[in-house]
N, C-alpha and C positions, 0 to 999 in steps of 0.2 A: 286158622283163618286162610292161611295162604290155600289149605287144602281146598275150602270151600270155595275159594274165588275162583280157582283153576277149574272145580268143577262147574261153578256158575259160568265160567268163559266156553267151556264145554258146550253147554247147552245152549248158548245164545248164538255160537257160531254153528252151530248143527239147527240152528233155525233160517239164519240167515241160508245157508246152504240149500235147505229144502225150499226157501222161498223164491231163490236168483236161478240157484243148479250155476251159477257163475266159476264158481271155483272149484268144483267137481270135474274128475279128471285132470285137474292142474294141480293136484295135492301135492301133500308133503313129500311126494321121491321124486316130483318135478322139480319143486322148490330146493329139497335137500342137492340137488344132482346142479342146482345154481350155485347153491353155498360154494362149492369145492369148485367151479367151472368157470368163476366169473370176475377172471382178471389177466384179460389182455385185452390187445390194443383193439381199435377197430380204423376209421379214418381217420386222416392227419385236418389238422384245421381249415378254417379256407382258404382258398387259393384264389388266382385270378383267372381260374376259369368261368365261363355264363355257366348261371345258375337258372334253372325253371322256376323255382320258388326260393325265398328268401324271408326270413320270420323275425323278430325282435330278439331272436337269441344272440343274431349278427352282431348286435353293440354289447355283449357280454364280454368279459376278460377267461373267463374259466377255457380250459381249454376243452370239456366237454359240452359245455352249453355250445361253443362254438362247431361241435360235430355235428350239432344235429341244426344251425341254423337256415339249414338248407331242404329240411325235410318238408313235403306240403301237409305240415302240421301245424296249426297256429299259435304253436307255445308260447308262454310266456315265463319269463324267471318267476322264482318265490317273489312275493310281494304284495304291494296293498293294491296293485293295479288289475292282480287277477283276482285277487278276491273281491274287489269291488265289482268286477263283473260277474263273478257266480251270484253275489246276492242281487245285484239288478235285474240281471236273467233269468234270476233262478235254476239255474243248472248244476248240476253237480260237478265236483272237479275230479279229475282224470289227473293224478300225481305219479310221476314216473322218475327214478334215483336211481344214480349211476354215476361212475366216475371213468376217464378219460382213458382209462388202461384195463376196462373190463370186458372179457370177449364179450362174454355173451348180451350184455347191452348192448353191443354195437352186431351179434345179432339178432337181436331184437330191432333194431333200427331197422337192419338191412329190410328182413322180411315184412316188417311192420310199419314202421313209419316214414320209409321210402317207399311206400303204396301209397298212391294214390284214391282209392276205396275206401282202406282205414282211415287215410288222413282226413279224408271229406267227412264221416261218419265224425269222426274225435272231434273237430271243428265245430262243425254244427250241434252236435248236443251234448260239448263238454266246453268244461275251461282246462284247456291242457298245461300242465305245470312241468318243467324239466328240473330238478335239480342235482347238482354234484355234490355229492355227499360229502366229500371232501371240504367241500365251502362251508356246506352248510350241516356240519353232523348233528345240531339242534334237530333238525326236522328228521334225516336221517333217521336218527336213535327213539325219537317219538312213533314213526311210522313203523320201524324197524319191529320193535316193542308188541303193535297189535299184530303186525301179519304173522310174529313166530307164536304168540299167544293163539293165535284164530285158525293157524292153518298145519302148528308143528314143525313151520320149517323154515329158513328165510334166506335171504342170500339179494345179490344185485343180478340183471336189473330188481328193481323193486316195483310192484305196480299197483297202487293203492288209489281205492276212490271216497272221493269224503263231503260229506255237504257243504253248501255256501260256507258253513260255520266251521268246516275244516275237521270236523267230527267222521272220522273214518268208519263206513260200512263193510268193505269188501278189499279183500289185501289179497296178494299175491306176488310170483316172482315174473320168472319168463313166461311168455303166452304163447305160441306157435301163431302164426297169422289166422290160421283157418283149423278147421276141422283134421284133427289127424291121429291115427293110429289109437283113438279109445280118448283123445285128448280132446277139451274142447277149443278153439282157436281164440284169439283175441276179436273176431269181426263179431264170432256168435257169444262171448262175453259181454262185449258191448251193446249186442243187439236186447242181451237179457235186462241187463242192469237198464238199457232204455224204457224197455215197456214196466216192468218195477219200480222205476221212477213215477212214470205216469199214473200206475195205477195200484200200485200196495207200496205209496210212497213213508207213509204213517209206520208202517211195520220194518220199511229198513230204517228210519231217521230213529226210532223208539230201541230198537236192537243198536244199533249202533252207539246209542246211549248210554244205554245199560254196559256195553262191554266196555267201553271208556269207564265206565263206575268202577265195574270191576277191575278192571286194571288198575286204577289207582289204588285201590286198598290193595291189590296183590303184589304193590311193587313199593308200598312204603318202605324208609329204612328212617329211623327212628330213636331217638334214647328218650327212658325216661330219666326227671331229675334224680341225681342222687345212684344213679348205677355207677357202674365201674368198667372199663373193660376185660374182655376174659382174661384168663390167664394164660400165660405167653408161652409156657413151657409146653403147656395139655395143645394148645393151638398149633403152634410147629409142630407136635409130635406125630396129632393128626395129620396135616399135610402133609407132613413126609409120607406116613404110612400112604395116603390116597396116592399120592403119587409113586410109590412104591411098586403097590397094585396095579396101576394103568402102565407099570413100565416095559416096554420091551427088549428083551437082555441081548437079543444078538446084536442088533443095531442101532438100540438105544432110541429115545424117544418116546412117545406115550399114548402113541395109539400106532395098530399097522399099516391105517393108509386110507387117506392121505395123512402125511406127515408134514407137522406144521414146525418149525425152528420153536415156539415159543421160550424165548429167553429168561422170559417173568419167573420160570420153573427152574432154569438153569440157576441163576443167579440165588434164588431161593435154597435149592440146594445144596449152594457152595456155601450160602450164611449159614445155612441149618449145622455144616458140617465144624464151622470156623467157632462152634461153642460145645459142639458133642466131639471132637476129633478120638477122644477116648471109647468112644462105646460104637459097639457096633452098628449102629443105625447112621451114626455119623460116616463110617466108612462106607456104608454103603450107600449114604446119600452123594458120598464125592466121587464114586465110582460111577453112577450113574450119570453125572453131571459130566465127568470127565469122557467117558467114553461118547454118550451124545455130540460131545463138541468133537470127538475126535470121527466117528464116522462121516456126521455133514460133511468136513473138512474134504474128506477124501471122496465122497458122493457126489452126484453129478447134482445134485442141487447147488453145488457152488462152481460156479463159472473158472476153470481150473488155467484157462489163456487170459482173461482178462479181468480177473480177481469180483468181488462182489458175491452175492449171496441170490439166489432166486428164490422166488415166493414159499415154495411148497413142492412136497417130492408127493407125487400119483402113487406112490408104492412105498414097500415097506424098508427098503434098504436106502432110501434116499439119489437114486438113481436117476430115474426119469423124473425132473420137474415138471412144474407150470412156471414157465421163463420171464415172468413178470420181476423184474424187480423193483422193492419198493423201499425208499425212504426208510421207513422208521423201522423196518430189519436191517439193512445194514446198520443203522445206531446202535441198539440193542445189543445185535448180534458182535460188534467189536468191543463194548464193553464186554458182553459174555466170555468171549475168548482173553483179553487183556484181562481179565480179573482170575480166567483160568493159569495163567502164566503164574501170575503170582502165587498162587494156590499152589501148582506142582513143581514151577520151576524150569517147565520145558519150554523154549525157545519156539518150537513150532508153535503154538498157541500165539505169541505174540506179532509172529509172522501171518501169521493170518488175519487177526486185528489190523496187523501196517495193509496187507492186501487190502482189504474192504477199502479203510480209507484212503487208498492209492487211487480205487475206482471210483470214489466219491467226489475226491479231488478233481480227477479227470473228466468222469462223463456228467455227474451229478451239480456241479458248481457252477455260478454265477460269477461274474466278475465282480460282482457288487459285494459278494461277500454271503448271499444267499445259495441254499440250496433246493434244487427242483424236486419233484414230487416223485417221479417215478419213469420208470422204462419199459414199454411195451413188452407182453411177450411174442406177440404178433410181427411179422415183418414179410418182406416182398422178399422171395426166393429169390438167391445170386444168379441164377442162371436165366434169371426173364419170369415175367408172369404177371396178371394182374390182381390175384387173388393172394393177399398176406396167408404165410402158413406160420403156424405157431412154432417157435426154435427154429425158425429157417435161419437166424442172422448166428446160433449157436453151434449146431449138427456138422456133422463132417460124413461123408463115406470113405471109405478104404481109399477107395483111388484119389477123392482127395488129400489123404495124409500122403498116400505111394509119390501123388504127382510134386507136393509141397514138399519131402522129406526124402529125396532119391537117391543121397549120396550115401558109399558104402562105409562102415566107419570099420579103419583099421583095427587090428587087434582083437576082434569079435571071431567068435566063433562059425566058421564059413563063411560066407559071404554076407554077412548082414546088416542092413540099411538103416540110417537112422530112424525112417517108417515102419519098420520091422520094434525096434525098441520103442518109440512112440506108442505105436498100437499095442504091443503086449503090454506096455505099464498102465495105458489108459485103457484096456480093452476093449479096443476097435476090433472089430470083425467086419467080415467080408457080406455079408447078410445084413448088417446091421447089428447094434447091441438091443434095440427096443423089440421088446414081447409085443404082439400084436391086439393084449389086451390093455396096454398102458398108450395104445393108440389106436380110439377107438373110428378116429376117422381118417385113419391112414397117412396122415402129415409127415410121420417120421418115418416110413419105412424105406427100409434099404439107409436108414441114417444111424450114426453112433453117440451117443450122448457120454462125453470125455469122465471117465468115472474110474478112479485110482484102485487096481485091479491084482498088485502085486505089489511089494513092496522095492523101496531103489537096491534093496539089500538082494532080496530074490529074482530082481532085474538085471542085477549084475552078475550074480551066479549064472541067471540062463545063459547071457552073450558072453559069459568069459572075459570081462572086464572089470574095473576098481567102482566102488559107488561114489569116489567122485567124481570118477568121469560121467558115468551115469547121468550124477546131478548137473555136471556142466550141458551135456547133451541135451538134457529136458530144458533149461533155460532155454537155451538157444533155438530149444523147435518151439517150445509157447511164443518165443519171442517172431518169430516168422508166421505163427497161426495169427498170434494179434494182428502183424502188416495186413495178413489176407483181409482179415474181418473189415479192415478196415474201407475195402474196397467194397463189400458188402451194404444193401440196402440196408440202413438204420432202422431198429424198430423205430416208434411213436414215441418220444421224449414229450412228459407234462411239463411244463416250466414253471407250473403253478408254485410259488413257495409260502408255503405253511410255516403260522405261526410256531403252533405244537412239533411239528417234525422236526423242525429247524431246530426247537429246542433239545429236541435229543439227538441231532447231533453235535450239536454243539457240547454237550455231557461226552458223546465218544471221542471229537476231539483231546478235550482236556482231557479225558484221563487215561485214554492214550498216550497223547503226549507227556502227563506229568509220568506215567510209568519209566518212560522209554529213556526220557528226560533230551525226546524231540523239539527243538525250537523250531523248525518248521510246522511241525504239526499244533504248537500250542502259537505260532504267530496267525494258524489257518483259524483256530480257534477264537480269539480275540478278532479277527476281520466279522467271523460267522457275529458275536454276539455287537460287532458296531452294525452290523448289516439290521440287525432286530430292534437297534435302538434307532437308526436311522429311519428304515423306510418303515418299521410295524408299530412303532410306539408314537401318539399323541401325547406329547408334553402338557399342553395345554389344559386340555382335556382330560388326560391323566388315564389313558383306554390303550391296549393294544386293539391293532386292527390283527383280523385273522388270515390274511394272505394277501401279497401281492403276484403282480404277472408282469411276464415280459413283454415288451411293446414289440413294432415288427424289426427295428433296431436294436434288438436286446437289452433296450434301457429299462428300468425297471417303473413300473406303473402300478396305479392303484385306481379300483374301481369307482364310482360315484353312485350312490355312495358308499363309502366302504364298510363290510362285515364288521361288526366289534369284535372283540375275544370272545371266544367260548373258556371253560375251566380249563381245559387240558391246556389252554396257550399260554395261561400264567402260569401253570403248576408245573409243565414240562420247561418253560424259559426258567423261571425259579431253580429248580434245579440244577439245569444247565448255568445257569449264574454262580450258583454255589460251588459247582465243579471249576468253571472258570477260575473261583477266585482261588479254590484250592491248588488249582494249578500253576497261577502265575500272580498270586497275592497282590493283587489290583484292586484295591479297596472299594473303587467304583462301580466293580460288578455286585458286593455285596449291599452296596448302597443302591445300588436300583432292585437289585433283589428283597430289599427292604421295601421299597414301595409300592413293587409291584404286589406283595405278598397283604398288606393293607389295601390296596385296590379289589385285590381278588375276594379278602373278608369282606369287603364292604358290598361286590357286585352279589357275591355266590353262597355264603355263608346262611345256611336255614337256623335263626336263633331258636325257634320252636323245637327242632326236632333235634339238630345238630347235623355235621356234616355239610359237602357243596352240595349245590345242584349244577345239572352242566351245563346250564345257559342263566340266561338273566328271568330270574322266577315275575318283574315286571313284564315280559312279554306275551302281550294277548295271542300271537300267534301259535305259541306254543302251548298245546290242547295238554301236554302232559308234564309236569314237573319232576324230572327223571335227576336220580344219585349215582348214576353208574355203580353197578356193584359186582363186575367182574375184570379182570388183567387176563386179555386176552392178545390179541394180536400188538397191542401196545398196551399199557398197561391205565390203571385205569386213573384217572386225573382224582380222585379219591386217595388211593394209595400215595400216588408221589406226595400229595400233599402233606399228607400224616409224615409222613420224613421230611419233606421243607421246612414242618413246623418247629419240629422238634429239634432240627439242623439251626433253625435262626434264633431259637431260643437261647442257645448257648454260642451266638456270633452275636446278638442285641441285647441282652438277658431282658428280654422280654418273657417273663413267667409265663402272658397270661398265651401267647401261642404254646408253652408245654403243653397247658391245659385244654386248649381247642383240639392240639391232634390229639387228647386222650379223650375228651370229647368226638372225633370223627370218629375213633374206635370202637369205641361206646353205641354208636348208631351203628353201626354194623357189626356190631356182636353177634348176632344171629346165624349170620351168613358167614363169621370167621369161626364159629363154634361148630357150625354141622355142616358147612361144606368150604373147610378154606383153600382146599386146593384150586376155588373158582377165584382166590384173592394171594398167592404168594407172596405178591410186594407189597400189599398192607399187613400181611403176619411178618415181612422182614421190619415193618415198623412196627409194628408189635412189639418185636424182638428188642429193638433197638429200646424201646419204653423200659422195659424187663430190663437189660443189663447195666443199661445208663451208657452213655456216651462218651468215651475218653475224649478230652482235650490237651492235642499235641499240642505247645506253642514251642515255636521256634523264636530264639532272639538271636539275631545275627543279621549281616548286611545279604542283602539277597541274593545277589549274584558272587559272593564270595564263596571259594573253592571249601571252606570248613561250613558253611550252611548247605550250601549243595549238597554235600557228604553227608550230611543229619537227613536232608530231605529225600536223598535217594533210600537210606535205610528206611523211612517212613515210608516211602512207595514201591517198597519191594514184596512187601507183607499185604495180603489181603486183610481190613481191618473194616468191616464193613459199617462198625457201631465207633464211628469218631469223626470229630472235627478237628481238623489242620488250620492253625494260625502263624502268621510270620510277624513278627513284632522289632521293627527296628526304630533307629532316631528318630524316625521321619511320622511314625505311626501314630496317629490322631482316633482315625476313627473306631477302631476298635477299643481303646484306652477309654473313649467318652464312655461308652457304653459297657464296660469289663474294667472297672479300674482295677479290679487286681493285676492286671496283665502289668499296672504300671511299678508294680514290686518284683518284676522278673527282671534279669538283665543276665549279660553276659559275663561267664565266669573268664576271668583273668583274660578279657578282651578277644576270647574265643566262642565261635558260636557255641549255644547252650540250646540244649532241650529238656521241656519240662512236660512230665505227661500227670497228666490229674483228671479226677472222676470231682466233679462236682466242686474242682480249684481245690481239691484237697491234693496235694500236687508229690509226686515221688525227688527224690533228691534230684538236683540238677545234673545233666549229661552232656558232656564236649565228645564222648567217640562215640562213632556211629554203629558199631559192633554193640556197644554197651544199650546203646538204644534202641535195636534191633532188638537184641535179647528182654531187654525192658518191657517192652511190648508184647512177645512170645509169651511172655509171665504172664503180664494183662490179661490174653487171651486163656492162658490156664487158670486163674483167677476165675475169671467168666464160666469156664467150666463148670469150676466146683462151687460157682453159684446156680 
């Protein structure tokens, strides 16, 4: 059935191309380029400079929309005013979707949307709508599904033409302003669409309608009554095999280039190892995950001077990144690295996780407790210039390094300087270390992207000094480099604060803080939870908001009317709250998670087919109701919800949530069975059902040393299938929902642990090492099952 749907779609697409000619020449090759080169910055927000044009986007809060507020285009934000205008004037809609740190979005803006001739054509003949994809993921997902299905590619900027009733009929990504190199320019595309709208409109509309109907059939995710989820062990084994097949041995990762971090893959592999430790497959899974994390930490994708990770690597060795930094990457990578430290016992992984959060605390944090969305790839060169360049803030010439670190290091062979040691360790070359093929626009010519080329031990041997001395020198050198960075023009910061991404980062601070027993990180996590509750939760309406914004004085603002939260906002915050409870044992976070889950069920659950819709199915402006079926740069909200539901069922005693989790997994059975590599996070939820969650109950006073020791024993081990509870004399929330907890108490007045499955519990334990062994024995038991 799915195959038939896609064949029909191909035929319909070919029909539209034949009729309009609009997409020919701007096909999948160009669109695939846009997929991988769509993530850097453009212009800053509005300034006090006088502008020749000002459109209604100037009243918006989104940094991306504000970047287009002075185009000579009659832009509308997504909303009823634009829809009414299209219907009243009987004009097609031109929908342009991007985000504020998107490089090719701003190329298209400079080339086309700032062009007065093109602006005039757009404004006179179309209703032009500009959408921030991060602000309106519902709109983006619907029309990206259309573009990918009809063109074979996707990416941002996304350009789609719609009928007045929001049915798409032509779509693409980046278009040059005018015909060039065999590709049709935007002006030509607009002219042809205008002609077809006037002279061949019925064909356009009917083909668009047929495309939409075919898409609806092809994207259906549903389960029949009485079905069950697929067998977890078979699905997990297949997911592992598919990842192993795509794994790149030398540098790790799951493709040659471009290489994305994909933390969902790494967390699945470590979870797979946890229940297959004695098998060759389990050992291979762990090796794949840890090697990838090591290579990324050594590579240029990591900012060695000021922490954090860039968006992706343009080459196979993690060397030359696309320099944009996204909040959701930092959040998921921090969790992946702290998990690797639990699994391996290697301190280095924990240090990388700490570094990521140090960057986020310094550069992506608002005083309100919220987290900003992203920093651009592009910035102005340090030596001046009006054109932004990719990576300008981050790269170094050999001369820069010599000037920065001129001192001779005593005790080295010869008269080596600190610059020599730094350059050797980080691969700095006189001519630059970026190959021309990795720098198609010549922006990195003569520049160096820092990458660890030699170990500290080899560097020490090379210069005849101790390992400790090299470490000391590198710490000093990085600090000096960071100071120099502060004087460079910074990349644009997107200060939009998204509920979903803040939820991911809440999980990161809670989990890293718990493992490291770092009170500062846990306090920052609580601050983030308070921000979400104060600024993105409407208590009266029981509704999450999608986003909040920073005003001119950096005060938190909300747009009017606010954008209601989507499925990923609820799912990611619920997950973050559960992690926050397990790190702080403040039951207010559990209570709010329970409230949010009830609201999520009411808003998004599909009573007929199972699973959650991405957005409110009652929204008539969304022409496709989607259930996202891929864990990509972010995990899908359905995957996270499958885990949330089973965790919540253990905290609240709500059996219906465990059953709902199974219904959700059943709805995605086809995808899980055939292509589990597309849903590694959901495979982890399926495994949690199969192996059953351990309930670890600690009875004791929270801050007492004996309680802390037991909690440290729990957090020292990676236990993907567990819930952790603390019961003290004042506990009521959990005991009301789980009466069995009332029968658990401290042994002889000492903090005591109980390890249970379905509340069939082991004998009480008071010794941390004994508890650790008991938990490891439980893992071994799972392997036998």
